ZAKOLTOR-247564 format. One record per atom (N, C-alpha, C): residue number from 1; atom name; z, x, y. Coordinates in nm, 2 decimals. Example, Ala and Ser with C-alpha at 12.3 -4.5 7.8 and 13.67 -1.06 7.14 Angstrom:
- seq:atom:Z:X:Y
- 1:N:0.78:1.32:-0.57
- 1:CA:0.78:1.23:-0.45
- 1:C:0.78:1.32:-0.33
- 2:N:0.71:1.28:-0.22
- 2:CA:0.71:1.37:-0.11
- 2:C:0.79:1.29:0.00
END
This chain:
- seq:atom:Z:X:Y
- 1:N:-1.05:-7.48:-6.69
- 1:CA:-1.16:-7.56:-6.72
- 1:C:-1.29:-7.47:-6.74
- 2:N:-1.31:-7.38:-6.65
- 2:CA:-1.42:-7.27:-6.67
- 2:C:-1.40:-7.21:-6.80
- 3:N:-1.28:-7.16:-6.83
- 3:CA:-1.26:-7.08:-6.96
- 3:C:-1.29:-7.17:-7.08
- 4:N:-1.25:-7.30:-7.08
- 4:CA:-1.28:-7.37:-7.20
- 4:C:-1.43:-7.41:-7.21
- 5:N:-1.49:-7.43:-7.09
- 5:CA:-1.64:-7.46:-7.10
- 5:C:-1.71:-7.34:-7.16
- 6:N:-1.68:-7.22:-7.11
- 6:CA:-1.75:-7.10:-7.16
- 6:C:-1.72:-7.07:-7.30
- 7:N:-1.60:-7.11:-7.36
- 7:CA:-1.56:-7.09:-7.49
- 7:C:-1.65:-7.19:-7.57
- 8:N:-1.66:-7.31:-7.53
- 8:CA:-1.74:-7.42:-7.60
- 8:C:-1.89:-7.36:-7.61
- 9:N:-1.94:-7.31:-7.50
- 9:CA:-2.07:-7.25:-7.51
- 9:C:-2.09:-7.14:-7.60
- 10:N:-1.99:-7.05:-7.60
- 10:CA:-2.00:-6.93:-7.69
- 10:C:-1.99:-6.97:-7.83
- 11:N:-1.90:-7.07:-7.86
- 11:CA:-1.90:-7.11:-8.02
- 11:C:-2.03:-7.17:-8.05
- 12:N:-2.09:-7.25:-7.97
- 12:CA:-2.23:-7.29:-8.00
- 12:C:-2.35:-7.20:-7.99
- 13:N:-2.34:-7.11:-7.91
- 13:CA:-2.47:-7.04:-7.87
- 13:C:-2.46:-6.89:-7.94
- 14:N:-2.34:-6.85:-7.98
- 14:CA:-2.33:-6.70:-8.05
- 14:C:-2.30:-6.71:-8.19
- 15:N:-2.35:-6.61:-8.25
- 15:CA:-2.32:-6.58:-8.40
- 15:C:-2.19:-6.51:-8.41
- 16:N:-2.10:-6.54:-8.50
- 16:CA:-1.98:-6.46:-8.51
- 16:C:-2.01:-6.31:-8.53
- 17:N:-1.94:-6.24:-8.46
- 17:CA:-1.94:-6.08:-8.48
- 17:C:-2.07:-6.02:-8.45
- 18:N:-2.18:-6.09:-8.41
- 18:CA:-2.31:-6.03:-8.37
- 18:C:-2.30:-6.01:-8.23
- 19:N:-2.33:-5.89:-8.18
- 19:CA:-2.33:-5.84:-8.05
- 19:C:-2.47:-5.86:-7.98
- 20:N:-2.47:-5.92:-7.87
- 20:CA:-2.58:-5.93:-7.78
- 20:C:-2.56:-5.85:-7.66
- 21:N:-2.64:-5.74:-7.65
- 21:CA:-2.63:-5.65:-7.53
- 21:C:-2.68:-5.71:-7.41
- 22:N:-2.61:-5.71:-7.29
- 22:CA:-2.65:-5.75:-7.17
- 22:C:-2.67:-5.63:-7.08
- 23:N:-2.58:-5.54:-7.08
- 23:CA:-2.59:-5.42:-6.99
- 23:C:-2.58:-5.30:-7.09
- 24:N:-2.67:-5.29:-7.18
- 24:CA:-2.67:-5.17:-7.28
- 24:C:-2.54:-5.19:-7.37
- 25:N:-2.47:-5.06:-7.38
- 25:CA:-2.35:-5.06:-7.44
- 25:C:-2.23:-5.09:-7.37
- 26:N:-2.25:-5.11:-7.24
- 26:CA:-2.14:-5.13:-7.15
- 26:C:-2.09:-5.28:-7.15
- 27:N:-2.17:-5.37:-7.16
- 27:CA:-2.14:-5.51:-7.17
- 27:C:-2.22:-5.59:-7.25
- 28:N:-2.17:-5.69:-7.32
- 28:CA:-2.24:-5.79:-7.41
- 28:C:-2.16:-5.91:-7.44
- 29:N:-2.22:-5.98:-7.53
- 29:CA:-2.16:-6.10:-7.58
- 29:C:-2.14:-6.08:-7.73
- 30:N:-2.02:-6.13:-7.77
- 30:CA:-1.99:-6.11:-7.92
- 30:C:-1.88:-6.21:-7.94
- 31:N:-1.91:-6.31:-8.03
- 31:CA:-1.80:-6.42:-8.06
- 31:C:-1.70:-6.37:-8.16
- 32:N:-1.58:-6.37:-8.13
- 32:CA:-1.46:-6.33:-8.21
- 32:C:-1.36:-6.44:-8.20
- 33:N:-1.30:-6.47:-8.31
- 33:CA:-1.18:-6.56:-8.32
- 33:C:-1.06:-6.47:-8.33
- 34:N:-0.98:-6.46:-8.22
- 34:CA:-0.87:-6.36:-8.22
- 34:C:-0.74:-6.43:-8.25
- 35:N:-0.68:-6.39:-8.36
- 35:CA:-0.55:-6.45:-8.40
- 35:C:-0.43:-6.38:-8.32
- 36:N:-0.46:-6.28:-8.25
- 36:CA:-0.36:-6.20:-8.18
- 36:C:-0.36:-6.22:-8.03
- 37:N:-0.29:-6.11:-7.97
- 37:CA:-0.30:-6.11:-7.82
- 37:C:-0.42:-6.02:-7.78
- 38:N:-0.41:-5.97:-7.65
- 38:CA:-0.51:-5.87:-7.61
- 38:C:-0.51:-5.75:-7.71
- 39:N:-0.64:-5.71:-7.74
- 39:CA:-0.68:-5.60:-7.83
- 39:C:-0.62:-5.64:-7.97
- 40:N:-0.61:-5.77:-8.00
- 40:CA:-0.57:-5.81:-8.13
- 40:C:-0.43:-5.76:-8.17
- 41:N:-0.35:-5.74:-8.06
- 41:CA:-0.21:-5.70:-8.08
- 41:C:-0.14:-5.82:-8.12
- 42:N:-0.03:-5.80:-8.22
- 42:CA:0.05:-5.91:-8.27
- 42:C:-0.04:-6.01:-8.36
- 43:N:-0.14:-5.96:-8.42
- 43:CA:-0.22:-6.06:-8.51
- 43:C:-0.12:-6.10:-8.63
- 44:N:-0.12:-6.22:-8.66
- 44:CA:-0.03:-6.28:-8.75
- 44:C:0.09:-6.34:-8.69
- 45:N:0.11:-6.31:-8.56
- 45:CA:0.22:-6.38:-8.48
- 45:C:0.18:-6.47:-8.39
- 46:N:0.08:-6.55:-8.42
- 46:CA:0.02:-6.65:-8.33
- 46:C:0.12:-6.75:-8.28
- 47:N:0.21:-6.79:-8.36
- 47:CA:0.32:-6.88:-8.32
- 47:C:0.41:-6.83:-8.22
- 48:N:0.43:-6.70:-8.22
- 48:CA:0.52:-6.63:-8.12
- 48:C:0.44:-6.63:-7.98
- 49:N:0.31:-6.59:-7.99
- 49:CA:0.23:-6.59:-7.87
- 49:C:0.22:-6.73:-7.81
- 50:N:0.21:-6.84:-7.89
- 50:CA:0.21:-6.97:-7.84
- 50:C:0.34:-7.01:-7.76
- 51:N:0.44:-6.96:-7.82
- 51:CA:0.58:-6.99:-7.75
- 51:C:0.58:-6.91:-7.63
- 52:N:0.54:-6.78:-7.62
- 52:CA:0.55:-6.70:-7.49
- 52:C:0.45:-6.78:-7.39
- 53:N:0.34:-6.82:-7.43
- 53:CA:0.25:-6.89:-7.34
- 53:C:0.31:-7.01:-7.28
- 54:N:0.38:-7.09:-7.36
- 54:CA:0.45:-7.20:-7.30
- 54:C:0.56:-7.17:-7.21
- 55:N:0.64:-7.06:-7.24
- 55:CA:0.74:-7.01:-7.15
- 55:C:0.67:-6.97:-7.01
- 56:N:0.57:-6.90:-7.01
- 56:CA:0.50:-6.85:-6.89
- 56:C:0.46:-6.97:-6.81
- 57:N:0.41:-7.08:-6.87
- 57:CA:0.37:-7.20:-6.80
- 57:C:0.48:-7.27:-6.74
- 58:N:0.60:-7.28:-6.81
- 58:CA:0.71:-7.34:-6.75
- 58:C:0.77:-7.26:-6.64
- 59:N:0.78:-7.13:-6.65
- 59:CA:0.84:-7.04:-6.54
- 59:C:0.74:-7.06:-6.43
- 60:N:0.61:-7.05:-6.43
- 60:CA:0.52:-7.07:-6.32
- 60:C:0.54:-7.20:-6.26
- 61:N:0.55:-7.30:-6.33
- 61:CA:0.58:-7.43:-6.28
- 61:C:0.70:-7.44:-6.19
- 62:N:0.81:-7.38:-6.24
- 62:CA:0.93:-7.38:-6.17
- 62:C:0.93:-7.29:-6.05
- 63:N:0.86:-7.18:-6.05
- 63:CA:0.85:-7.10:-5.94
- 63:C:0.76:-7.15:-5.83
- 64:N:0.67:-7.23:-5.87
- 64:CA:0.56:-7.28:-5.78
- 64:C:0.63:-7.36:-5.66
- 65:N:0.75:-7.41:-5.70
- 65:CA:0.81:-7.49:-5.59
- 65:C:0.85:-7.40:-5.47
- 66:N:0.86:-7.28:-5.49
- 66:CA:0.91:-7.18:-5.39
- 66:C:0.79:-7.12:-5.32
- 67:N:0.67:-7.14:-5.36
- 67:CA:0.55:-7.05:-5.31
- 67:C:0.55:-7.07:-5.16
- 68:N:0.54:-6.97:-5.08
- 68:CA:0.53:-6.97:-4.94
- 68:C:0.42:-6.86:-4.89
- 69:N:0.35:-6.80:-4.99
- 69:CA:0.26:-6.71:-4.97
- 69:C:0.12:-6.74:-5.04
- 70:N:0.02:-6.73:-4.95
- 70:CA:-0.11:-6.76:-5.02
- 70:C:-0.16:-6.66:-5.13
- 71:N:-0.11:-6.53:-5.12
- 71:CA:-0.14:-6.44:-5.22
- 71:C:-0.07:-6.48:-5.36
- 72:N:0.06:-6.51:-5.34
- 72:CA:0.13:-6.56:-5.47
- 72:C:0.07:-6.68:-5.52
- 73:N:0.03:-6.78:-5.43
- 73:CA:-0.03:-6.89:-5.48
- 73:C:-0.15:-6.87:-5.57
- 74:N:-0.24:-6.78:-5.52
- 74:CA:-0.36:-6.74:-5.59
- 74:C:-0.32:-6.67:-5.72
- 75:N:-0.23:-6.57:-5.71
- 75:CA:-0.19:-6.49:-5.83
- 75:C:-0.14:-6.59:-5.94
- 76:N:-0.04:-6.67:-5.89
- 76:CA:0.02:-6.76:-6.00
- 76:C:-0.07:-6.87:-6.05
- 77:N:-0.17:-6.91:-5.96
- 77:CA:-0.27:-7.01:-6.01
- 77:C:-0.37:-6.94:-6.11
- 78:N:-0.40:-6.83:-6.09
- 78:CA:-0.48:-6.74:-6.19
- 78:C:-0.41:-6.72:-6.32
- 79:N:-0.28:-6.68:-6.31
- 79:CA:-0.20:-6.66:-6.42
- 79:C:-0.18:-6.79:-6.51
- 80:N:-0.14:-6.90:-6.44
- 80:CA:-0.14:-7.03:-6.50
- 80:C:-0.26:-7.08:-6.56
- 81:N:-0.37:-7.06:-6.50
- 81:CA:-0.50:-7.10:-6.55
- 81:C:-0.54:-7.02:-6.68
- 82:N:-0.52:-6.89:-6.68
- 82:CA:-0.54:-6.81:-6.79
- 82:C:-0.45:-6.84:-6.91
- 83:N:-0.31:-6.85:-6.89
- 83:CA:-0.22:-6.89:-6.98
- 83:C:-0.26:-7.02:-7.05
- 84:N:-0.29:-7.13:-6.97
- 84:CA:-0.33:-7.26:-7.03
- 84:C:-0.46:-7.24:-7.10
- 85:N:-0.55:-7.16:-7.06
- 85:CA:-0.68:-7.16:-7.14
- 85:C:-0.67:-7.09:-7.27
- 86:N:-0.58:-6.99:-7.29
- 86:CA:-0.56:-6.94:-7.42
- 86:C:-0.46:-7.02:-7.50
- 87:N:-0.37:-7.09:-7.43
- 87:CA:-0.27:-7.18:-7.49
- 87:C:-0.35:-7.30:-7.56
- 88:N:-0.44:-7.34:-7.50
- 88:CA:-0.52:-7.46:-7.54
- 88:C:-0.59:-7.42:-7.68
- 89:N:-0.64:-7.30:-7.69
- 89:CA:-0.69:-7.24:-7.81
- 89:C:-0.59:-7.25:-7.93
- 90:N:-0.47:-7.19:-7.87
- 90:CA:-0.37:-7.17:-7.99
- 90:C:-0.32:-7.31:-8.04
- 91:N:-0.32:-7.40:-7.95
- 91:CA:-0.28:-7.54:-7.99
- 91:C:-0.38:-7.63:-8.06
- 92:N:-0.51:-7.61:-8.03
- 92:CA:-0.61:-7.71:-8.07
- 92:C:-0.71:-7.64:-8.16
- 93:N:-0.72:-7.51:-8.18
- 93:CA:-0.83:-7.46:-8.27
- 93:C:-0.78:-7.42:-8.40
- 94:N:-0.87:-7.40:-8.48
- 94:CA:-0.84:-7.35:-8.63
- 94:C:-0.76:-7.22:-8.64
- 95:N:-0.68:-7.20:-8.72
- 95:CA:-0.65:-7.28:-8.85
- 95:C:-0.56:-7.40:-8.82
- 96:N:-0.51:-7.42:-8.71
- 96:CA:-0.42:-7.54:-8.68
- 96:C:-0.33:-7.52:-8.57
- 97:N:-0.25:-7.62:-8.53
- 97:CA:-0.16:-7.62:-8.41
- 97:C:-0.05:-7.50:-8.42
- 98:N:-0.04:-7.44:-8.30
- 98:CA:0.05:-7.33:-8.29
- 98:C:0.00:-7.20:-8.36
- 99:N:-0.11:-7.21:-8.43
- 99:CA:-0.17:-7.09:-8.50
- 99:C:-0.32:-7.06:-8.48
- 100:N:-0.36:-7.16:-8.38
- 100:CA:-0.51:-7.15:-8.34
- 100:C:-0.55:-7.02:-8.29
- 101:N:-0.68:-6.98:-8.33
- 101:CA:-0.73:-6.85:-8.28
- 101:C:-0.80:-6.87:-8.15
- 102:N:-0.78:-6.77:-8.06
- 102:CA:-0.84:-6.76:-7.92
- 102:C:-0.99:-6.73:-7.94
- 103:N:-1.07:-6.80:-7.86
- 103:CA:-1.21:-6.77:-7.87
- 103:C:-1.24:-6.65:-7.77
- 104:N:-1.28:-6.54:-7.81
- 104:CA:-1.32:-6.43:-7.72
- 104:C:-1.46:-6.40:-7.74
- 105:N:-1.54:-6.36:-7.63
- 105:CA:-1.68:-6.34:-7.64
- 105:C:-1.74:-6.24:-7.54
- 106:N:-1.66:-6.20:-7.44
- 106:CA:-1.71:-6.11:-7.35
- 106:C:-1.67:-5.96:-7.39
- 107:N:-1.77:-5.89:-7.44
- 107:CA:-1.76:-5.76:-7.52
- 107:C:-1.77:-5.65:-7.39
- 108:N:-1.67:-5.57:-7.38
- 108:CA:-1.66:-5.46:-7.28
- 108:C:-1.69:-5.33:-7.36
- 109:N:-1.80:-5.28:-7.36
- 109:CA:-1.83:-5.16:-7.43
- 109:C:-1.80:-5.18:-7.59
- 110:N:-1.75:-5.09:-7.64
- 110:CA:-1.69:-5.10:-7.78
- 110:C:-1.53:-5.10:-7.78
- 111:N:-1.48:-5.13:-7.65
- 111:CA:-1.33:-5.12:-7.64
- 111:C:-1.27:-5.25:-7.68
- 112:N:-1.31:-5.37:-7.63
- 112:CA:-1.24:-5.49:-7.66
- 112:C:-1.33:-5.60:-7.63
- 113:N:-1.30:-5.73:-7.68
- 113:CA:-1.37:-5.85:-7.65
- 113:C:-1.27:-5.95:-7.60
- 114:N:-1.30:-6.01:-7.49
- 114:CA:-1.21:-6.10:-7.42
- 114:C:-1.28:-6.24:-7.38
- 115:N:-1.21:-6.30:-7.28
- 115:CA:-1.27:-6.43:-7.24
- 115:C:-1.23:-6.45:-7.09
- 116:N:-1.27:-6.56:-7.03
- 116:CA:-1.26:-6.59:-6.89
- 116:C:-1.10:-6.60:-6.85
- 117:N:-1.02:-6.65:-6.95
- 117:CA:-0.88:-6.66:-6.93
- 117:C:-0.82:-6.52:-6.92
- 118:N:-0.86:-6.43:-7.00
- 118:CA:-0.81:-6.30:-6.99
- 118:C:-0.85:-6.22:-6.86
- 119:N:-0.97:-6.25:-6.80
- 119:CA:-0.99:-6.20:-6.67
- 119:C:-0.91:-6.26:-6.57
- 120:N:-0.87:-6.39:-6.57
- 120:CA:-0.79:-6.44:-6.47
- 120:C:-0.65:-6.38:-6.48
- 121:N:-0.60:-6.36:-6.61
- 121:CA:-0.47:-6.29:-6.63
- 121:C:-0.46:-6.16:-6.57
- 122:N:-0.56:-6.08:-6.60
- 122:CA:-0.57:-5.94:-6.55
- 122:C:-0.57:-5.94:-6.40
- 123:N:-0.66:-6.02:-6.34
- 123:CA:-0.67:-6.02:-6.20
- 123:C:-0.53:-6.06:-6.13
- 124:N:-0.47:-6.16:-6.19
- 124:CA:-0.33:-6.20:-6.14
- 124:C:-0.24:-6.10:-6.16
- 125:N:-0.23:-6.03:-6.27
- 125:CA:-0.13:-5.92:-6.28
- 125:C:-0.16:-5.82:-6.17
- 126:N:-0.28:-5.77:-6.15
- 126:CA:-0.31:-5.67:-6.05
- 126:C:-0.27:-5.73:-5.91
- 127:N:-0.29:-5.85:-5.88
- 127:CA:-0.24:-5.91:-5.75
- 127:C:-0.10:-5.92:-5.73
- 128:N:-0.03:-5.94:-5.84
- 128:CA:0.11:-5.94:-5.84
- 128:C:0.17:-5.82:-5.81
- 129:N:0.12:-5.71:-5.88
- 129:CA:0.15:-5.57:-5.85
- 129:C:0.14:-5.53:-5.71
- 130:N:0.03:-5.57:-5.65
- 130:CA:-0.02:-5.54:-5.52
- 130:C:0.08:-5.61:-5.42
- 131:N:0.11:-5.74:-5.45
- 131:CA:0.20:-5.81:-5.37
- 131:C:0.34:-5.76:-5.36
- 132:N:0.38:-5.72:-5.48
- 132:CA:0.51:-5.66:-5.50
- 132:C:0.52:-5.53:-5.43
- 133:N:0.42:-5.45:-5.44
- 133:CA:0.43:-5.32:-5.37
- 133:C:0.43:-5.33:-5.22
- 134:N:0.37:-5.43:-5.18
- 134:CA:0.37:-5.46:-5.02
- 134:C:0.49:-5.52:-4.98
- 135:N:0.58:-5.56:-5.08
- 135:CA:0.70:-5.63:-5.03
- 135:C:0.69:-5.77:-5.01
- 136:N:0.58:-5.84:-5.05
- 136:CA:0.58:-5.98:-5.03
- 136:C:0.64:-6.06:-5.14
- 137:N:0.72:-6.15:-5.10
- 137:CA:0.80:-6.24:-5.20
- 137:C:0.72:-6.36:-5.22
- 138:N:0.76:-6.44:-5.32
- 138:CA:0.70:-6.56:-5.36
- 138:C:0.71:-6.66:-5.25
- 139:N:0.82:-6.66:-5.18
- 139:CA:0.85:-6.76:-5.08
- 139:C:0.78:-6.71:-4.94
- 140:N:0.72:-6.61:-4.94
- 140:CA:0.64:-6.56:-4.82
- 140:C:0.72:-6.46:-4.74
- 141:N:0.85:-6.44:-4.77
- 141:CA:0.92:-6.34:-4.69
- 141:C:0.88:-6.20:-4.73
- 142:N:0.91:-6.10:-4.65
- 142:CA:0.87:-5.96:-4.67
- 142:C:1.00:-5.87:-4.68
- 143:N:0.99:-5.77:-4.75
- 143:CA:1.10:-5.67:-4.74
- 143:C:1.10:-5.61:-4.61
- 144:N:1.23:-5.58:-4.55
- 144:CA:1.25:-5.52:-4.42
- 144:C:1.17:-5.39:-4.40
- 145:N:1.16:-5.31:-4.50
- 145:CA:1.09:-5.18:-4.48
- 145:C:0.95:-5.20:-4.45
- 146:N:0.89:-5.30:-4.52
- 146:CA:0.75:-5.33:-4.48
- 146:C:0.72:-5.40:-4.35
- 147:N:0.82:-5.47:-4.31
- 147:CA:0.81:-5.53:-4.18
- 147:C:0.82:-5.41:-4.07
- 148:N:0.91:-5.32:-4.10
- 148:CA:0.93:-5.22:-4.00
- 148:C:0.79:-5.13:-3.99
- 149:N:0.74:-5.11:-4.11
- 149:CA:0.60:-5.03:-4.11
- 149:C:0.49:-5.10:-4.03
- 150:N:0.50:-5.24:-4.04
- 150:CA:0.39:-5.31:-3.97
- 150:C:0.43:-5.31:-3.82
- 151:N:0.55:-5.31:-3.78
- 151:CA:0.59:-5.31:-3.64
- 151:C:0.55:-5.16:-3.58
- 152:N:0.58:-5.06:-3.66
- 152:CA:0.55:-4.94:-3.62
- 152:C:0.40:-4.92:-3.60
- 153:N:0.32:-4.97:-3.67
- 153:CA:0.17:-4.97:-3.66
- 153:C:0.13:-5.04:-3.54
- 154:N:0.19:-5.15:-3.51
- 154:CA:0.15:-5.23:-3.39
- 154:C:0.20:-5.16:-3.26
- 155:N:0.32:-5.10:-3.26
- 155:CA:0.37:-5.05:-3.15
- 155:C:0.31:-4.91:-3.12
- 156:N:0.26:-4.84:-3.21
- 156:CA:0.22:-4.69:-3.20
- 156:C:0.09:-4.70:-3.10
- 157:N:0.07:-4.60:-3.01
- 157:CA:-0.04:-4.58:-2.94
- 157:C:-0.17:-4.57:-3.02
- 158:N:-0.28:-4.60:-2.95
- 158:CA:-0.41:-4.59:-3.03
- 158:C:-0.41:-4.46:-3.11
- 159:N:-0.45:-4.47:-3.23
- 159:CA:-0.48:-4.36:-3.31
- 159:C:-0.35:-4.28:-3.37
- 160:N:-0.23:-4.32:-3.32
- 160:CA:-0.10:-4.25:-3.35
- 160:C:-0.05:-4.31:-3.48
- 161:N:-0.09:-4.42:-3.53
- 161:CA:-0.04:-4.49:-3.65
- 161:C:-0.08:-4.41:-3.76
END
């Protein structure tokens, strides 16, 4: 919802390709209609990216029935929101269904231009890596080695952990 509202604002408030500096060269606003994925990868393959987004949404919907971890709920919620935000653009924006260009407007230096959905996807990915590294599963269970580490920390005398 926030993603789509910010995109509507960007389309109406910004001139295509004109950069408005907010933090000097570090961060600004620049309206771009992106036919590809992040960093304009796979330009011209919008229909493939649309299918990938649909698959991601379906997988998250199926996995969500097993969520027993607050961290995974947040991560998958962010991933779902980001995927749906960009999928809506691909389905509803010009040049047409399954080929729509994603609205990007957050310019990070001269590196790339993204949107709120992209932020949600990146934060979700970082959270998923962190949860996986800590041995936390979607259902809330933990790997045994991580449980042993926590037990050792609790059982250790003060300062010995």
